[in-house]
C-alpha positions in Angstrom: 20.3 14.3 -23.1 17.7 17.1 -22.0 19.2 20.5 -21.6 18.3 21.8 -18.2 18.0 25.5 -19.4 15.2 24.6 -21.4 13.3 23.3 -19.0 10.4 25.2 -17.3 9.9 24.5 -13.4 6.1 25.3 -14.5 5.9 22.0 -16.6 7.0 20.0 -13.8 4.2 21.2 -11.6 2.0 20.4 -14.3 3.7 16.8 -14.6 3.0 16.4 -10.9 -0.8 17.4 -10.7 -1.5 15.2 -13.7 0.0 12.3 -11.9 -2.3 13.3 -9.1 -5.1 13.7 -10.4 -5.3 11.9 -13.9 -7.7 14.0 -15.5 -6.5 17.1 -17.5 -9.5 19.5 -15.9 -9.0 18.4 -12.3 -5.0 19.0 -12.7 -5.5 22.6 -14.2 -7.7 23.4 -11.1 -5.1 21.9 -8.7 -2.6 24.5 -9.9 -4.4 27.4 -11.5 -4.2 26.7 -14.8 -6.8 27.0 -17.8 -7.5 23.9 -19.6 -6.1 25.0 -22.8 -2.8 26.1 -20.8 -2.8 22.6 -19.0 -2.9 21.0 -22.4 -0.1 22.9 -24.1 2.2 22.4 -21.1 1.7 18.5 -21.5 2.9 19.1 -25.2 5.5 20.5 -24.1 6.1 17.8 -21.7 5.7 15.3 -24.5 8.6 17.1 -26.2 10.7 17.9 -23.6 10.9 14.2 -22.4 10.6 12.5 -26.1 7.4 10.3 -24.7 4.0 10.7 -24.6 3.9 10.3 -20.8 -0.2 10.0 -20.5 -2.3 8.0 -22.5 -5.9 9.0 -22.6 -8.6 6.5 -21.9 -12.0 5.9 -20.3 -10.7 5.8 -16.7 -8.9 9.3 -17.5 -5.1 10.1 -18.4 -2.9 7.1 -17.5 0.7 7.4 -17.1 3.1 5.6 -19.3 6.0 3.5 -17.7 8.7 7.0 -18.5 5.9 8.8 -16.6 5.7 6.4 -13.8 9.9 6.0 -13.5 10.6 9.6 -13.7 7.8 10.7 -11.2 9.0 9.8 -7.5 12.4 12.2 -8.0 10.6 14.8 -9.7 7.8 15.1 -6.8 10.6 14.7 -4.0 12.5 17.6 -6.3 9.9 19.8 -6.1 9.2 19.3 -2.7 12.4 20.1 -1.7 12.2 22.9 -3.9 9.0 24.2 -1.7 10.7 23.4 1.5 13.7 25.6 0.9 11.7 28.4 -0.5 9.8 28.5 3.1 12.5 27.0 4.9 12.4 29.1 8.5 9.1 30.1 8.4 7.8 28.4 11.6 5.0 26.2 12.1 2.1 27.9 13.9 -0.4 25.1 15.0 -2.9 27.7 16.3 -3.0 29.8 13.0 -2.3 27.2 10.5 -4.6 25.5 8.1 -3.1 21.9 7.7 -4.8 18.0 6.8 -2.9 15.4 7.9 -3.1 11.8 6.7 -1.8 8.4 8.5 -2.0 5.4 7.2 -1.9 3.0 9.7 -3.7 -0.5 11.1 -6.6 -0.9 13.5 -3.8 -1.3 16.5 -2.8 2.5 15.7 -6.5 3.7 15.5 -7.7 2.0 18.3 -4.8 3.1 20.7 -3.3 6.4 19.7 -6.0 8.2 17.3 -7.8 9.5 19.9 -4.9 10.8 22.1 -3.9 12.2 19.0 -6.7 14.0 17.6 -7.2 15.8 21.0 -3.5 16.8 20.7 -4.9 18.4 17.5 -7.8 19.8 18.8 -6.4 21.5 22.0 -3.5 23.1 19.2 -5.4 24.5 16.7 -9.0 24.7 15.1 -7.4 24.5 11.4 -5.8 21.0 12.0 -7.4 17.9 10.8 -6.3 14.1 10.4 -7.3 11.2 8.2 -6.5 7.6 8.7 -6.1 5.1 5.5 -5.7 1.8 5.6 -2.7 -0.2 4.8 -2.9 -1.1 1.0 -0.6 -2.4 -1.7 0.0 1.0 -2.9 0.4 2.5 0.6 4.2 2.5 0.1 4.1 4.6 -3.5 1.7 6.9 -2.3 4.1 8.0 0.9 6.8 8.4 -1.9 4.6 10.5 -4.0 3.9 12.7 -0.5 -0.1 11.8 -1.5 0.2 10.5 2.7 2.3 12.4 5.4 3.2 8.9 7.5 3.0 5.4 7.7 2.8 3.8 11.4 3.7 0.0 11.0 5.5 -3.2 12.3 7.5 -3.3 8.8 10.1 -0.9 8.2 10.5 -0.4 4.6 14.1 -0.8 3.2 14.5 2.4 0.8 16.7 5.3 0.6 13.7 7.7 -0.2 12.2 7.3 3.0 13.1 8.0 7.2 12.1 6.1 9.9 11.6 6.4 13.6 10.6 3.9 16.2 8.4 5.0 18.4 7.3 2.1 20.5 7.3 -1.7 20.6 4.3 -3.9 21.6 4.4 -7.4 23.3 2.0 -10.1 21.5 -0.4 -12.4 23.3 -2.3 -15.3 22.6 -6.2 -15.1 23.5 -8.9 -17.8 24.1 -12.2 -17.7 25.3 -12.2 -18.5 29.4 -14.3 -21.5 29.1 -12.1 -23.3 26.3 -12.3 -27.0 26.8 -8.7 -27.5 26.9 -7.4 -24.5 28.7 -10.0 -23.8 31.3 -8.5 -25.6 34.2 -5.3 -24.4 33.4 -3.5 -21.9 35.6 -1.2 -19.1 34.9 -0.3 -17.6 31.7 1.8 -20.1 29.5 0.9 -22.4 26.9 3.4 -25.0 25.2 3.9 -24.3 21.4 2.2 -28.0 20.9 -0.7 -26.6 22.7 -0.6 -23.5 20.7 -0.2 -25.3 16.9 -2.6 -27.9 17.8 -5.5 -25.4 18.2 -7.4 -23.6 15.1 -6.7 -20.1 14.7 -8.3 -16.5 13.5 -6.0 -14.9 10.8 -5.8 -11.1 9.7 -5.7 -10.8 6.0 -2.3 -11.7 4.6 0.2 -8.3 4.2 2.3 -10.7 1.5 1.5 -14.0 -0.8 4.1 -15.5 1.4 3.5 -14.6 5.3 0.7 -13.8 7.7 1.0 -10.8 9.6 2.4 -12.4 12.7 5.2 -14.0 10.2 5.9 -10.7 8.8 5.8 -8.9 12.4 8.4 -11.7 13.6 10.6 -11.4 10.8 9.4 -14.2 8.6 9.6 -17.0 11.1 7.0 -19.4 10.2 4.3 -21.1 12.6 2.0 -23.8 10.7 -1.1 -22.9 12.3 -4.6 -23.8 11.2 -7.0 -21.4 9.6 -10.3 -21.4 11.4 -11.2 -17.8 10.6 -10.4 -14.6 8.9 -11.2 -11.0 9.8 -10.3 -7.6 8.8 -8.9 -5.9 11.9 -7.8 -6.9 15.8 -11.2 -5.5 17.3 -12.8 -8.1 15.4 -10.7 -11.1 16.8 -12.1 -11.1 20.3 -15.7 -11.5 19.7 -14.8 -14.7 17.2 -12.6 -16.0 20.0 -15.3 -15.5 22.9 -17.6 -17.6 21.2 -15.5 -20.4 19.7 -12.6 -22.6 20.6 -10.2 -20.4 18.5 -7.4 -19.0 19.4 -5.7 -15.2 18.4 -2.4 -13.6 18.6 -2.6 -10.1 19.1 -1.1 -7.0 20.7 -1.1 -6.8 24.3 -2.3 -3.1 24.9 -4.8 -4.0 22.7 -6.0 -6.9 24.4 -6.2 -5.2 27.5 -8.1 -2.1 25.8 -11.0 -4.7 24.8 -11.0 -7.2 27.2 -13.7 -6.2 29.8 -16.1 -6.5 27.1 -15.3 -10.0 26.4 -14.9 -13.7 28.5 -11.8 -13.8 27.3 -8.2 -14.7 28.9 -4.5 -14.1 27.7 -1.5 -16.3 27.6 2.3 -15.7 26.8 3.3 -16.3 23.2 5.0 -19.9 23.4 8.3 -18.4 21.7 10.7 -16.4 23.5 10.6 -13.0 21.0 11.5 -9.3 21.8 8.7 -7.0 21.6 7.8 -5.9 18.1 9.0 -2.5 17.1 6.5 0.2 15.7 7.8 2.5 13.1 6.9 5.9 12.1 7.7 6.5 8.6 7.8 9.4 6.0 9.1 10.6 2.6 12.4 12.3 2.0 10.6 15.2 1.0 8.8 16.2 4.0 11.9 15.7 6.1 12.3 19.5 6.5 8.7 20.5 6.2 7.9 22.6 9.4 4.4 21.2 10.1 5.7 17.8 9.1 8.2 18.1 11.7 5.9 19.5 14.4 3.3 16.5 13.5 6.0 14.1 14.0 6.7 15.4 17.6 3.4 15.3 18.6 3.0 11.7 17.1 6.2 10.7 19.5 4.7 12.7 22.3 1.6 10.7 22.4 3.4 7.6 21.7 5.7 8.1 24.8 2.5 8.6 26.7 0.8 5.3 25.6 4.2 3.6 26.8 4.0 5.2 30.2 0.1 4.5 30.9 
């Protein structure tokens, strides 16, 4: 058993930096230590945890399974300590320098990124924002607090994360206006048989078993014919406009782009509730004053979009 009296908090900060950077030199620069001091800290960490923790390779310092296992609670504990030390300090966006990161898909970038950036620009010149793609390691990076927020329609089940619904989106089917089987069809209704008999444009799979549509619908299976795959929603309409393929996309995104293409929309053939949009963040940033302010801005922008 590790004796807590023998654990120096500075060692945990060194461990955190090594996990983030995977390089002794960059990690020492991150926390203001010399390289010899960082090397000494690593040796003390190895003695404390009775494990190598990091193995030198050509790709850098690779964490051992033990290091990977202990990192999430250590990262969260360090964040809570930092938050406690600065608790009560109000965040002043006009004076602050803060870079926010949001992992999201093309839906968020197309609809919300412009208004969100405008809010940051109006609030303070030292504020900046970066968006990242949703990838396999995004949740892990969020728990490590390398990312401030995820915006997604899938709410992860994790005690290490907080989530708040910031919107809901109706799905529509999109086809070209001159589609040979729908050109004379009045209204905005398709049957399920009509829908499934056509070929479809897909987004990349978010899991091995389900498409993004099926994930958004809680796992409900739709045996669609895959004709093409594109990287994001904004690429769907030019493909649909030039072919007889169908696509499914958020209604607001369709109306944003539709004027540029000769397309039309139909109701989804199954009665489904609007898809919830979630804002997700790590427990360690729950009480961070800058993060609280940013979440409030996100919520205001989302509410403005819902009313527009």
